[in-house]
Backbone as numpy.savetxt, mean C-alpha at the origin, in Angstrom:
# Nx Ny Nz CAx CAy CAz Cx Cy Cz
-23.34 12.13 -9.11 -23.12 11.23 -7.72 -23.82 11.63 -6.57
-24.12 11.02 -5.50 -24.67 11.50 -4.23 -23.71 11.45 -2.99
-24.38 11.61 -1.84 -23.60 11.61 -0.66 -23.04 10.39 -0.33
-23.70 9.19 -0.78 -23.25 7.91 -0.61 -22.07 7.56 -1.44
-22.19 8.06 -2.65 -21.11 7.84 -3.91 -20.54 9.22 -4.10
-19.73 9.87 -3.39 -19.07 11.16 -3.79 -18.43 11.02 -5.07
-18.24 12.17 -5.72 -17.69 12.19 -7.09 -16.07 12.31 -7.01
-15.48 11.44 -6.79 -14.06 11.38 -6.51 -13.18 11.40 -7.65
-12.30 12.32 -7.89 -11.62 12.49 -9.07 -10.02 11.96 -8.71
-9.64 11.55 -10.05 -8.39 10.91 -9.98 -7.53 11.39 -11.16
-6.41 11.53 -11.22 -5.71 11.89 -12.35 -4.47 11.04 -12.62
-4.05 10.63 -13.81 -2.76 9.99 -14.11 -1.92 10.75 -15.10
-0.71 11.16 -14.73 0.30 11.90 -15.52 1.35 11.09 -16.02
1.52 10.72 -17.20 2.61 10.02 -17.85 3.60 10.99 -18.27
4.93 10.94 -17.83 6.10 11.85 -18.37 6.72 11.07 -19.51
6.92 11.74 -20.60 7.35 11.04 -21.80 8.85 11.85 -21.84
9.84 10.96 -21.53 11.40 11.52 -21.35 12.08 11.21 -22.52
13.21 11.75 -22.69 14.22 11.67 -23.84 14.93 10.48 -23.75
14.89 9.75 -22.55 15.69 8.48 -22.30 14.76 7.46 -21.59
15.05 6.16 -21.49 14.17 5.41 -20.65 14.59 5.60 -19.21
13.63 5.53 -18.41 13.91 5.80 -17.16 13.99 4.48 -16.23
15.29 4.11 -15.98 15.63 3.09 -15.22 15.98 3.45 -13.65
14.95 4.14 -13.05 14.90 4.38 -11.72 13.97 3.84 -10.85
14.03 4.11 -9.48 13.01 3.48 -8.62 11.89 4.69 -8.32
10.70 4.33 -7.86 9.79 5.48 -7.41 10.46 6.32 -6.35
11.26 5.73 -5.38 11.80 6.44 -4.31 12.87 7.56 -5.03
13.48 7.07 -5.93 14.63 8.01 -6.62 13.82 9.29 -7.19
12.58 8.96 -7.90 11.88 9.98 -8.49 11.44 10.94 -7.60
10.80 10.33 -6.47 10.37 11.25 -5.34 11.58 12.16 -4.77
12.61 11.57 -4.77 13.74 12.21 -4.20 14.19 13.51 -4.87
14.01 13.42 -6.19 14.29 14.50 -7.19 13.27 15.48 -6.93
12.11 15.35 -6.80 10.92 16.41 -6.60 11.30 17.07 -5.18
11.63 16.24 -4.28 11.81 16.76 -2.85 12.94 17.66 -2.84
14.12 17.18 -3.48 15.36 18.02 -3.36 15.44 19.21 -4.35
15.07 18.79 -5.57 15.32 19.86 -6.76 13.89 20.92 -6.97
12.89 20.44 -6.47 11.62 21.18 -6.59 10.82 21.19 -5.25
11.45 21.57 -4.26 10.91 21.70 -2.76 9.69 22.56 -2.87
9.54 23.84 -3.51 8.63 24.65 -3.42 7.28 24.37 -4.24
7.32 23.25 -5.14 6.28 23.06 -5.89 5.09 22.32 -5.07
3.83 22.53 -5.52 2.66 21.98 -4.75 2.68 20.37 -4.60
3.37 19.78 -5.56 3.52 18.17 -5.54 4.33 17.51 -4.40
5.20 18.52 -3.90 6.28 18.03 -2.91 5.74 17.46 -1.57
4.82 18.50 -0.91 4.45 18.03 0.20 3.59 16.65 0.06
3.05 16.44 -0.87 2.48 15.15 -1.08 3.26 14.02 -1.12
4.59 14.34 -1.46 5.62 13.17 -1.54 6.54 13.05 -0.25
6.70 13.94 0.46 7.74 14.05 1.43 7.26 13.71 2.83
6.11 13.32 3.03 5.62 12.98 4.33 4.78 14.04 5.14
4.66 15.18 4.60 3.93 16.28 5.24 2.58 15.85 5.74
2.01 15.19 4.75 0.48 14.87 5.01 0.23 13.31 5.51
1.34 12.81 6.05 1.40 11.42 6.36 0.27 11.21 7.38
0.13 12.19 8.37 -0.73 12.09 9.54 -2.25 12.25 9.26
-2.40 13.14 8.19 -3.62 13.50 7.74 -4.30 12.50 6.83
-3.44 11.81 6.00 -3.94 10.87 4.86 -3.36 9.36 5.31
-4.21 8.40 5.69 -3.44 7.22 5.83 -3.13 6.44 4.39
-3.85 6.84 3.39 -3.58 6.23 2.04 -2.80 7.45 1.17
-1.64 7.28 0.63 -1.07 8.33 -0.03 -1.82 8.84 -1.31
-2.04 10.22 -1.21 -2.84 10.81 -2.32 -2.12 11.03 -3.69
-0.73 10.93 -3.71 0.07 10.98 -4.69 0.96 9.83 -4.78
1.16 9.07 -6.01 1.88 7.81 -6.02 2.82 8.08 -7.29
3.95 7.58 -7.17 4.78 7.54 -8.38 5.10 6.04 -8.78
5.08 5.82 -10.00 5.25 4.61 -10.48 6.17 4.49 -11.66
6.97 3.33 -11.88 8.01 3.29 -13.03 7.35 2.00 -13.80
6.77 2.29 -15.00 6.21 1.20 -15.84 6.79 1.23 -17.11
7.27 0.22 -17.69 7.74 0.16 -18.87 8.85 1.43 -19.13
9.60 1.56 -18.01 10.80 2.49 -18.19 9.99 3.96 -18.27
8.92 4.27 -18.00 8.29 5.59 -18.03 7.70 5.88 -16.65
7.66 7.11 -16.44 7.29 7.67 -15.00 5.88 7.95 -15.11
4.93 7.38 -14.28 3.54 7.58 -13.87 3.55 8.27 -12.64
2.61 9.43 -12.54 2.39 10.21 -11.24 0.95 10.06 -11.17
0.35 9.40 -10.06 -1.05 9.28 -9.88 -1.53 10.23 -8.57
-2.55 11.07 -8.97 -3.27 11.95 -8.00 -4.59 11.55 -7.66
-4.72 11.25 -6.39 -6.14 10.85 -5.95 -6.70 11.80 -4.88
-7.89 12.40 -5.31 -8.70 13.25 -4.59 -7.92 14.62 -4.42
-7.42 14.71 -3.26 -6.69 15.95 -2.80 -5.22 15.95 -3.65
-4.92 14.97 -4.36 -3.48 14.96 -4.95 -3.96 15.28 -6.45
-5.00 15.69 -7.01 -5.14 15.71 -8.40 -4.48 17.14 -8.74
-4.93 18.13 -7.96 -4.43 19.50 -8.38 -3.00 19.53 -8.37
-2.14 19.06 -7.32 -0.80 19.08 -7.15 -0.09 18.34 -8.48
-0.75 17.14 -8.82 -0.08 16.63 -10.03 -0.51 17.18 -11.22
-1.51 17.78 -11.47 -1.88 18.67 -12.62 -0.96 20.05 -12.79
-0.49 20.27 -11.68 0.45 21.58 -11.73 1.98 21.26 -12.28
2.25 19.89 -12.43 3.53 19.53 -13.00 3.98 20.06 -14.25
3.13 19.93 -15.21 3.50 20.35 -16.61 3.88 21.57 -16.84
3.35 22.56 -16.00 3.64 24.05 -16.22 4.81 24.39 -15.41
5.46 23.56 -14.49 6.47 23.89 -13.68 7.71 23.06 -13.89
7.57 21.90 -14.26 8.93 20.99 -14.32 9.10 20.49 -15.80
10.16 20.80 -16.23 10.62 20.39 -17.50 11.65 19.34 -17.68
12.36 19.18 -16.56 13.33 17.96 -16.59 13.68 17.44 -15.15
14.18 16.27 -15.14 14.45 15.68 -13.78 15.82 15.45 -13.60
16.52 15.91 -12.73 18.05 15.91 -12.55 18.33 15.08 -11.58
18.84 13.92 -11.71 19.23 12.81 -10.80 20.71 13.11 -10.25
21.39 13.91 -10.86 22.90 14.13 -10.52 23.72 13.54 -11.50
23.63 12.13 -11.68 24.44 11.49 -12.66 23.90 11.37 -13.89
22.39 11.72 -14.01 21.87 11.81 -15.35 20.66 12.73 -15.28
20.18 13.27 -16.29 19.35 14.27 -16.58 18.13 13.89 -17.49
16.96 13.66 -17.13 15.93 13.43 -18.12 15.16 14.57 -18.41
15.00 14.94 -19.69 14.40 16.03 -20.22 12.87 15.37 -20.58
12.02 16.19 -20.22 10.63 15.80 -20.28 10.15 16.42 -21.50
9.82 15.39 -22.60 9.43 15.90 -23.94 7.89 16.20 -23.94
7.04 15.34 -23.16 5.65 15.61 -23.22 5.00 15.06 -21.95
3.76 15.51 -21.80 3.14 14.97 -20.52 1.68 14.44 -21.34
1.29 13.20 -20.88 0.17 12.63 -21.12 -0.84 12.60 -19.92
-1.94 13.35 -19.79 -2.82 13.33 -18.79 -4.18 12.81 -18.97
-4.81 12.07 -17.96 -5.98 11.38 -18.05 -6.62 11.63 -16.60
-7.88 12.55 -16.48 -8.50 12.64 -15.26 -9.84 12.08 -15.35
-10.20 11.28 -14.45 -11.47 10.53 -14.36 -12.22 10.98 -13.12
-13.51 10.83 -13.25 -14.46 10.99 -11.98 -15.14 9.56 -11.72
-15.98 9.66 -10.79 -16.62 8.53 -10.28 -15.74 7.45 -9.70
-14.74 7.58 -9.26 -13.78 6.53 -8.78 -14.22 6.21 -7.29
-13.78 4.99 -7.08 -13.96 4.45 -5.59 -15.58 4.39 -5.37
-16.37 4.19 -6.47 -17.80 3.88 -6.33 -18.15 2.51 -6.75
-19.19 1.92 -6.05 -19.70 0.61 -6.09 -20.26 0.66 -7.66
-19.99 -0.45 -8.28 -20.66 -0.61 -9.60 -21.66 -1.62 -9.63
-22.69 -1.51 -10.67 -23.83 -2.39 -10.74 -23.52 -3.74 -11.38
-22.14 -3.87 -11.66 -21.65 -5.23 -12.26 -20.21 -5.52 -11.63
-19.70 -6.76 -11.89 -18.49 -7.12 -11.52 -17.53 -6.78 -12.63
-16.25 -6.02 -12.04 -15.15 -5.47 -13.07 -13.93 -6.33 -12.67
-13.10 -6.23 -13.73 -11.81 -7.07 -13.44 -10.58 -6.07 -13.53
-9.57 -6.50 -12.85 -8.26 -5.62 -12.70 -7.20 -6.75 -12.80
-6.15 -6.20 -13.25 -4.91 -6.95 -13.56 -3.70 -6.33 -12.51
-2.92 -7.15 -11.97 -1.81 -6.60 -11.10 -0.70 -6.57 -12.00
-0.18 -5.22 -12.48 0.94 -5.02 -13.47 2.16 -5.30 -12.71
2.48 -5.06 -11.34 3.50 -5.47 -10.40 3.12 -6.58 -9.57
3.93 -7.33 -8.89 3.60 -8.18 -7.91 2.78 -7.73 -6.73
1.70 -8.41 -6.37 0.88 -8.19 -5.23 1.48 -8.52 -4.10
2.12 -7.84 -3.24 2.63 -8.25 -1.99 1.43 -8.16 -0.99
0.80 -9.33 -0.96 -0.46 -9.47 -0.17 -0.26 -9.83 1.15
0.96 -10.46 1.39 1.18 -11.18 2.86 2.64 -10.53 3.40
2.24 -10.10 4.70 3.66 -9.90 5.54 3.88 -11.00 6.40
4.78 -10.95 7.39 5.33 -12.04 7.81 4.28 -12.74 8.96
3.36 -11.77 9.21 2.12 -12.24 10.11 1.14 -13.10 9.30
0.59 -12.41 8.29 -0.19 -13.10 7.62 0.29 -14.19 6.65
1.56 -14.20 6.31 2.24 -15.22 5.54 2.21 -16.47 6.31
2.51 -16.35 7.83 2.45 -17.44 8.57 1.07 -18.19 8.62
0.00 -17.07 8.73 -1.40 -17.69 8.89 -1.73 -18.48 7.50
-1.14 -17.79 6.53 -1.44 -18.09 5.06 -0.97 -19.84 4.89
0.23 -20.06 5.30 0.76 -21.29 5.45 0.11 -22.34 6.21
-0.55 -21.87 7.26 -1.43 -22.91 8.03 -2.80 -23.21 7.53
-3.23 -22.36 6.52 -4.60 -22.55 6.06 -4.62 -23.71 4.94
-5.57 -24.63 5.01 -5.73 -25.73 3.98 -5.72 -24.98 2.51
-5.22 -25.84 1.66 -4.93 -25.22 0.28 -6.25 -24.69 -0.38
-7.31 -25.50 -0.14 -8.44 -25.16 -0.70 -9.14 -23.96 -0.21
-8.73 -23.42 1.01 -9.23 -22.15 1.51 -8.20 -20.95 1.28
-6.97 -21.06 0.73 -6.19 -20.12 0.52 -6.70 -19.00 -0.30
-7.50 -19.27 -1.39 -8.00 -18.11 -2.29 -9.00 -17.42 -1.50
-9.88 -18.04 -0.68 -10.82 -17.31 0.27 -10.10 -16.34 1.06
-9.06 -16.82 1.76 -8.21 -15.83 2.54 -7.69 -14.77 1.83
-7.13 -14.85 0.81 -6.66 -13.70 -0.18 -7.66 -12.86 -0.51
-8.92 -13.47 -0.94 -10.20 -12.70 -1.19 -10.46 -11.63 -0.04
-10.52 -12.30 1.17 -10.83 -11.24 2.42 -9.68 -10.36 2.60
-8.40 -10.62 2.38 -7.49 -9.78 2.71 -7.75 -8.65 1.60
-7.96 -8.86 0.47 -8.25 -7.88 -0.53 -9.31 -7.09 -0.26
-10.30 -7.76 -0.01 -11.59 -7.06 0.31 -11.54 -6.02 1.50
-10.87 -6.51 2.51 -10.72 -5.40 3.73 -9.76 -4.32 3.18
-8.84 -4.57 2.60 -8.13 -3.46 1.96 -9.00 -2.53 1.03
-9.86 -2.96 0.27 -10.56 -2.25 -0.49 -11.48 -1.47 0.28
-12.14 -2.19 1.40 -13.14 -1.35 2.06 -12.22 -0.16 2.92
-11.29 -0.48 3.30 -10.36 0.68 3.99 -10.22 1.69 3.05
-9.96 1.59 1.81 -9.93 2.57 0.88 -11.00 3.43 0.75
-12.12 2.66 0.32 -13.26 3.27 0.13 -13.69 4.26 1.40
-13.44 3.66 2.60 -13.75 4.56 3.96 -12.83 5.75 3.84
-11.64 5.55 3.45 -10.63 6.63 3.48 -10.99 7.74 2.43
-11.65 7.41 1.40 -12.15 8.51 0.42 -13.44 8.82 0.60
-14.14 8.68 1.87 -15.30 8.96 2.29 -16.62 8.30 1.65
-16.24 7.21 1.17 -17.45 6.17 0.59 -18.22 5.52 1.62
-19.41 5.17 1.48 -20.24 4.45 2.56 -20.51 3.05 1.77
-20.03 2.04 2.37 -19.88 0.58 1.86 -20.70 -0.27 2.75
-22.01 0.03 2.97 -22.63 -0.62 3.91 -23.04 -1.90 3.52
-23.04 -2.30 2.13 -23.55 -3.69 1.49 -22.33 -4.55 1.27
-21.06 -3.82 1.61 -19.85 -4.69 1.57 -19.26 -4.77 0.05
-18.09 -5.32 -0.23 -17.55 -5.51 -1.51 -17.39 -7.05 -1.65
-17.56 -7.32 -2.97 -17.36 -8.79 -3.32 -15.81 -8.71 -4.05
-15.08 -9.84 -3.80 -13.82 -9.95 -4.25 -13.59 -11.49 -4.72
-12.81 -11.67 -5.79 -12.32 -13.04 -6.18 -11.03 -12.84 -6.84
-9.89 -13.28 -6.25 -8.48 -13.20 -6.90 -8.51 -14.48 -7.86
-7.79 -14.12 -9.06 -7.44 -15.04 -10.04 -6.14 -15.17 -10.21
-5.57 -16.11 -9.41 -3.94 -16.24 -9.28 -3.76 -17.73 -9.74
-3.01 -17.87 -10.81 -2.56 -19.26 -11.17 -1.63 -19.87 -10.29
-1.02 -19.31 -9.55 0.06 -20.07 -8.66 -0.11 -19.57 -7.24
-0.61 -20.11 -6.40 -1.02 -19.92 -4.92 0.23 -20.09 -3.98
1.51 -20.46 -4.70 2.69 -20.56 -3.76 3.41 -19.23 -3.89
3.37 -18.28 -2.93 3.90 -16.93 -3.17 5.47 -16.82 -3.38
5.93 -15.81 -3.74 7.36 -15.57 -3.95 7.74 -14.54 -2.84
8.98 -14.59 -2.36 9.43 -13.64 -1.45 10.08 -12.52 -2.20
9.61 -11.39 -1.57 10.20 -10.21 -2.27 10.83 -9.34 -1.14
11.63 -8.35 -1.46 12.24 -7.34 -0.50 12.85 -7.89 0.64
13.23 -7.06 1.57 13.78 -7.78 2.78 12.95 -7.58 3.95
11.46 -7.61 3.61 10.60 -7.44 4.85 9.78 -8.78 4.98
10.11 -9.86 4.28 9.44 -11.07 4.33 8.13 -10.99 3.80
7.98 -10.15 2.90 6.61 -10.11 2.14 6.59 -11.17 1.25
5.40 -11.73 0.97 5.09 -12.79 0.00 4.22 -12.03 -0.97
4.60 -12.38 -2.35 3.75 -11.80 -3.37 3.05 -12.81 -4.49
2.23 -12.19 -5.15 1.50 -13.15 -6.07 1.40 -12.32 -7.42
1.20 -12.93 -8.44 0.86 -12.28 -9.83 -0.66 -12.80 -10.37
-1.29 -11.97 -11.05 -2.42 -12.39 -11.50 -3.61 -11.19 -11.56
-4.68 -11.74 -11.49 -5.92 -10.56 -11.71 -6.71 -10.66 -10.41
-7.88 -9.97 -10.23 -8.87 -9.92 -9.35 -10.11 -9.37 -9.92
-11.42 -9.83 -9.36 -12.53 -9.09 -9.83 -13.20 -8.60 -8.48
-13.99 -7.51 -8.72 -14.52 -6.83 -7.51 -15.81 -5.88 -8.13
-16.42 -5.37 -7.13 -17.51 -4.48 -7.72 -17.26 -3.08 -7.28
-16.05 -2.62 -7.24 -15.84 -1.30 -6.92 -14.74 -0.69 -8.07
-14.99 0.58 -8.43 -14.35 1.03 -9.49 -13.03 1.84 -8.79
-11.79 1.26 -9.30 -10.56 1.89 -8.84 -9.72 2.59 -9.83
-8.98 3.53 -9.55 -8.22 4.25 -10.52 -7.09 3.30 -10.91
-6.83 3.54 -12.30 -5.61 2.78 -12.85 -4.25 3.24 -12.04
-3.40 2.27 -11.91 -2.19 2.43 -11.52 -1.95 2.87 -9.95
-2.89 2.79 -9.27 -2.78 2.86 -7.79 -2.18 1.60 -7.13
-1.72 1.48 -6.15 -1.19 0.38 -5.48 -2.03 -0.37 -4.43
-2.00 -1.59 -4.38 -2.73 -2.26 -3.28 -1.81 -3.15 -2.46
-2.12 -3.37 -1.24 -1.17 -4.38 -0.39 -0.03 -3.75 0.25
1.03 -4.37 0.32 2.05 -3.94 1.03 3.07 -3.20 -0.04
3.87 -2.37 0.49 4.97 -1.73 -0.44 4.33 -0.90 -1.61
3.26 -0.22 -1.52 2.76 0.42 -2.64 3.67 1.60 -2.95
4.39 2.19 -1.99 5.48 3.30 -2.42 6.55 2.89 -3.06
6.79 1.41 -3.11 7.94 0.90 -3.71 7.58 0.42 -5.11
6.25 0.46 -5.37 5.71 0.02 -6.82 5.03 -1.40 -6.71
5.01 -1.80 -5.62 4.22 -3.35 -5.63 2.77 -2.94 -5.60
2.06 -3.91 -6.22 0.49 -4.06 -6.29 -0.01 -3.08 -7.07
0.61 -2.61 -8.17 0.03 -1.74 -9.07 -0.97 -2.29 -9.95
-2.23 -1.75 -10.09 -3.27 -2.22 -10.74 -3.64 -1.56 -12.09
-4.45 -2.26 -13.03 -5.09 -1.69 -14.26 -6.25 -2.35 -14.48
-7.33 -1.49 -14.88 -8.63 -1.88 -15.14 -8.71 -2.70 -16.44
-9.44 -3.89 -16.62 -9.60 -4.52 -17.75 -10.92 -4.34 -18.28
-11.58 -3.18 -18.18 -12.92 -2.75 -18.67 -13.16 -1.44 -19.07
-14.19 -1.26 -19.69 -14.47 0.15 -20.46 -15.28 1.00 -19.27
-14.75 1.92 -18.76 -15.36 2.80 -17.59 -16.68 3.37 -18.08
-16.69 3.70 -19.46 -17.84 4.21 -20.05 -19.30 3.30 -20.16
-18.82 2.14 -19.95 -19.91 1.07 -20.03 -20.35 0.50 -18.64
-19.80 1.06 -17.61 -20.05 0.76 -16.29 -21.47 1.37 -15.75
-22.26 0.49 -15.28 -23.48 1.05 -14.72 -23.54 1.07 -13.11
-23.83 2.00 -12.53 -23.78 2.35 -11.19 -24.92 2.11 -10.52
-26.18 2.39 -11.06 -27.45 2.56 -10.30 -28.39 1.34 -10.52
-27.71 0.09 -10.31 -28.44 -1.31 -10.31 -27.81 -2.18 -9.39
-28.63 -3.11 -8.88 -28.23 -4.14 -8.08 -27.26 -5.31 -8.81
-26.38 -5.79 -8.12 -25.66 -6.80 -8.60 -26.34 -8.09 -9.06
-25.83 -8.71 -9.95 -26.47 -10.05 -10.41 -25.97 -11.02 -9.39
-26.79 -11.80 -8.88 -26.44 -12.88 -7.87 -25.50 -13.79 -8.65
-25.98 -14.12 -9.90 -25.11 -15.08 -10.73 -23.80 -14.71 -10.74
-23.45 -13.48 -10.96 -21.99 -12.83 -11.09 -21.28 -13.07 -9.78
-21.87 -12.98 -8.66 -21.19 -13.00 -7.36 -21.03 -14.33 -6.71
-21.73 -15.42 -7.33 -22.03 -16.66 -6.49 -20.66 -17.52 -6.10
-19.53 -17.11 -6.92 -18.25 -17.54 -6.54 -17.21 -16.63 -6.08
-17.79 -15.58 -5.51 -17.13 -14.36 -4.93 -17.23 -14.30 -3.26
-16.12 -13.77 -2.71 -16.45 -13.61 -1.33 -16.80 -12.11 -0.90
-17.75 -12.13 0.03 -18.34 -10.75 0.43 -17.72 -10.43 1.62
-17.11 -9.12 1.66 -16.37 -8.61 2.81 -17.20 -7.33 3.20
-17.62 -7.41 4.50 -18.47 -6.23 5.06 -17.46 -5.38 5.83
-18.08 -4.13 6.11 -17.26 -3.07 6.91 -17.01 -3.38 8.11
-18.05 -4.27 8.76 -17.75 -4.78 10.20 -16.49 -5.74 10.28
-16.13 -6.30 9.02 -14.99 -7.17 8.95 -13.60 -6.27 9.26
-13.65 -5.06 8.79 -12.55 -4.13 8.88 -12.54 -3.63 10.56
-13.60 -3.43 11.03 -13.73 -3.17 12.56 -13.29 -4.21 13.54
-13.81 -5.56 13.11 -13.29 -6.57 13.88 -11.65 -6.68 14.03
-11.16 -6.58 12.60 -9.82 -7.00 12.67 -9.21 -5.68 13.43
-9.63 -4.48 13.39 -8.96 -3.41 14.21 -8.98 -3.72 15.71
-10.12 -4.42 16.03 -10.40 -4.83 17.52 -9.33 -5.66 18.05
-8.84 -6.61 17.13 -7.83 -7.53 17.48 -6.52 -6.95 17.78
-6.42 -5.81 17.10 -4.93 -5.27 17.20 -4.77 -4.46 18.60
-3.50 -4.80 19.09 -3.16 -4.08 20.50 -2.89 -2.52 20.17
-3.35 -1.92 21.32 -2.92 -0.47 21.08 -1.46 -0.23 21.35
-0.85 0.48 20.20 0.57 0.84 20.46 1.07 1.32 21.68
0.42 2.30 22.14 0.92 2.91 23.32 0.83 2.04 24.63
-0.31 1.35 24.74 -0.53 0.29 25.86 0.51 -0.64 25.85
0.94 -1.22 24.65 2.12 -2.17 24.48 3.45 -1.64 25.02
3.76 -0.23 24.58 4.97 0.28 24.97 4.89 0.57 26.40
3.80 0.77 26.97 3.67 1.16 28.57 3.98 -0.08 29.39
3.42 -1.22 28.81 3.70 -2.50 29.42 5.06 -2.91 29.42
5.68 -2.76 28.23 7.06 -3.14 27.97 7.97 -2.19 28.86
7.72 -0.89 29.06 8.61 -0.02 29.92 8.32 -0.40 31.32
7.09 -0.90 31.80 6.89 -1.39 32.99 7.57 -2.58 33.38
7.58 -3.49 32.51 8.39 -4.70 32.63 9.81 -4.48 32.78
10.35 -3.64 32.02 11.74 -3.30 32.03 12.06 -2.68 33.37
11.37 -1.80 33.78 11.62 -1.25 35.15 11.77 -2.22 36.33
10.46 -2.99 36.18 10.33 -4.11 37.24 11.41 -5.08 37.21
11.99 -5.42 36.13 13.16 -6.27 35.90 14.52 -5.51 36.42
14.64 -4.35 36.18 15.73 -3.59 36.73 15.69 -3.59 38.32
14.65 -3.42 38.85 14.50 -3.43 40.38 14.88 -4.89 40.83
14.27 -5.94 40.10 14.49 -7.29 40.65 16.03 -7.81 40.62
16.57 -7.04 39.44 17.88 -7.35 39.36 18.91 -6.99 40.37
18.56 -5.84 40.84 19.12 -5.14 41.95 19.09 -6.03 43.14
17.79 -6.36 43.51 17.49 -7.24 44.62 18.20 -8.58 44.69
18.32 -9.25 43.57 19.08 -10.45 43.34 20.42 -10.52 43.08
20.94 -9.31 43.22 22.35 -8.94 42.78 23.36 -10.20 43.30
23.11 -10.39 44.58 24.01 -11.31 45.39 23.44 -12.62 45.69
22.22 -12.94 44.97 21.54 -14.04 45.27 22.04 -15.30 44.40
22.32 -16.57 45.04 22.67 -17.56 44.25 21.77 -18.27 43.32
22.09 -18.98 42.38 21.22 -19.73 41.43 20.89 -19.16 40.12
20.33 -19.91 39.19 20.13 -19.49 37.97 19.18 -18.45 37.77
19.35 -17.45 36.87 18.17 -16.24 36.58 17.10 -16.80 35.88
15.85 -16.45 36.34 14.82 -16.81 35.57 14.52 -15.90 34.36
13.86 -16.78 33.31 13.73 -15.93 32.11 12.34 -15.58 31.99
11.66 -15.50 33.09 10.10 -15.03 32.85 9.98 -13.66 32.20
10.72 -12.64 32.52 10.50 -11.40 31.81 10.96 -11.39 30.34
11.97 -12.11 30.19 12.48 -12.26 28.84 11.13 -12.72 27.84
10.57 -14.07 28.55 9.64 -14.61 27.69 8.41 -13.67 27.37
8.01 -12.94 28.56 7.02 -12.07 28.54 7.31 -10.78 27.52
8.52 -10.37 27.44 8.86 -9.37 26.62 8.66 -9.72 25.22
9.31 -10.89 24.89 9.04 -11.49 23.50 7.54 -11.63 23.12
6.87 -12.17 24.04 5.45 -12.27 23.82 4.70 -10.89 23.35
5.06 -10.02 24.16 4.46 -8.73 23.89 4.93 -8.18 22.47
6.11 -8.20 22.27 6.70 -7.81 21.02 6.19 -8.38 19.72
5.70 -9.69 19.88 5.30 -10.58 18.84 3.89 -9.89 18.39
3.20 -9.20 19.30 1.93 -8.60 19.07 2.04 -7.21 18.31
3.21 -6.64 18.39 3.35 -5.49 17.91 4.19 -5.46 16.67
3.43 -5.98 15.68 4.09 -6.29 14.22 3.55 -5.11 13.41
4.31 -4.26 12.83 3.95 -3.30 11.76 4.77 -3.66 10.46
4.26 -3.43 9.35 4.98 -3.64 8.07 5.65 -2.33 7.83
6.59 -2.40 7.00 7.55 -1.45 6.61 7.06 -0.19 5.83
5.97 -0.18 5.26 5.49 0.68 4.39 4.01 1.02 4.62
3.21 1.72 3.67 1.76 1.86 3.96 1.15 0.40 3.66
0.90 -0.13 4.91 0.52 -1.55 4.56 -0.48 -1.93 5.74
-0.56 -3.21 5.91 -1.47 -3.74 6.89 -0.84 -3.97 8.17
-1.50 -3.89 9.30 -0.95 -4.07 10.62 -1.62 -5.35 11.16
-0.70 -6.18 11.92 -1.18 -7.46 12.67 -2.49 -8.15 12.00
-2.33 -9.13 11.62 -3.23 -10.05 10.96 -3.50 -9.56 9.52
-2.79 -8.59 9.12 -2.72 -8.23 7.68 -3.90 -7.34 7.23
-4.81 -6.92 8.24 -6.04 -6.28 7.63 -6.39 -4.89 8.07
-5.45 -4.33 9.14 -5.72 -2.89 9.49 -4.62 -2.22 8.93
-4.94 -1.06 8.19 -4.15 -0.23 7.50 -3.44 0.65 8.31
-1.95 0.97 8.46 -1.31 1.90 9.15 -0.67 2.84 8.11
-0.37 4.20 8.42 0.33 5.07 7.74 1.66 4.56 7.44
2.17 4.98 6.15 3.54 4.50 5.90 4.61 5.02 6.80
5.69 4.50 6.91 6.52 4.80 7.83 7.79 5.79 7.20
8.61 6.39 8.01 9.61 7.09 7.42 10.73 6.37 6.83
10.49 5.48 6.04 11.69 4.81 5.26 12.27 5.09 4.03
11.56 6.26 3.58 11.82 6.71 2.18 13.31 7.22 2.15
13.68 8.01 3.12 15.11 8.59 3.03 16.24 7.32 3.16
15.85 6.38 3.69 16.83 5.24 3.85 16.91 4.43 2.47
15.65 4.23 1.90 15.74 3.55 0.65 16.18 4.34 -0.34
15.98 5.71 -0.50 16.63 6.59 -1.26 18.13 6.49 -1.33
18.70 6.45 -0.23 20.06 6.38 0.00 20.62 5.09 -0.67
19.78 3.91 -0.26 20.13 2.62 -0.69 20.03 2.51 -2.25
19.20 3.16 -2.87 18.99 3.01 -4.36 19.87 4.08 -5.13
20.46 4.96 -4.48 21.20 5.94 -5.11 22.62 5.83 -4.97
23.10 4.75 -4.82 24.60 4.47 -4.84 25.08 4.41 -6.25
26.56 4.88 -6.37 27.08 4.90 -7.57 26.94 3.71 -8.20
27.02 2.57 -7.62 27.11 1.25 -8.38 25.75 0.91 -8.87
24.73 1.30 -8.16 23.39 1.03 -8.42 23.06 1.87 -9.82
23.54 3.07 -9.84 23.35 4.07 -11.19 23.99 3.40 -12.37
25.26 2.82 -12.13 26.00 2.36 -13.24 25.29 1.10 -13.74
24.72 0.29 -12.93 24.02 -0.93 -13.37 22.65 -0.63 -14.11
21.91 0.65 -13.62 20.76 0.78 -14.33 20.94 1.49 -15.50
22.00 2.23 -15.75 22.05 3.02 -17.12 23.10 2.39 -18.05
23.15 1.12 -18.17 23.87 0.49 -19.22 22.71 0.16 -20.27
22.56 0.92 -21.42 21.57 0.83 -22.20 21.76 0.00 -23.34
């Protein structure tokens, strides 16, 4: 590979355990953090690198009651260190013995291919947050797929840039979703879809796209043979005629629409102080109170909309680092009642 397409490695580690794993990714991450704090994998899971990496370099998935740990770029070596160090996972009320590890390491990931390739969403793709969901509802039905194509394309361009790729010619996308009426998931007003998509970028199996990737949403799998992919050729126009082209400039434009977080907070603080002074002045004044500042405050707040995880920000297209919600979710999923429900084999 060259400077435009650096040779990015990824690895997938599947843990073969003595019992079916009916846990959440957060619970598995919690075991590594609490029981294996000194291992190289732990800083990749506990938020240590959250400010350095916008997209998590290590992801944990539960698929078919088995644990998959995916390492991307800087996350490869920490994931590969697991088999020599960890032989069991102790959840407190149940311990899983790891009988075997299956590992697959691939190169040439996040590179543009010379042909269109297809992926399937193994878990629901939480494409819409409450901002993009509102916009999606207002779009005519015949334009909904194109809107989803562009959301996906901007997500993929962000990932490519995060990995150091140059995507000057853009990325083609086409979602193949049988039902364009999304389902509500979680408690974040996310809307999800099931189906497949086509694009011209090589992506690692089992990584997540969209909202809630650390919760297991948007997990993908390639439906093609990587050994047959050709990189050094132009795309066939016939292949892409029904696809949407998303350019790097589209990501920049979306970011430009997003208000700066600090400037919004500064404005809110200023309004709050001004309202406090005004309240003191009008303490003994008759007549109804004006709701000017209330309306202004609500308006500013509506612009400051972030999703709960590693997701898109305002308009659904600018990516923000994941928030510190892991601990809360770990507590929520680690109740005694939840464990009893999970382990009725």
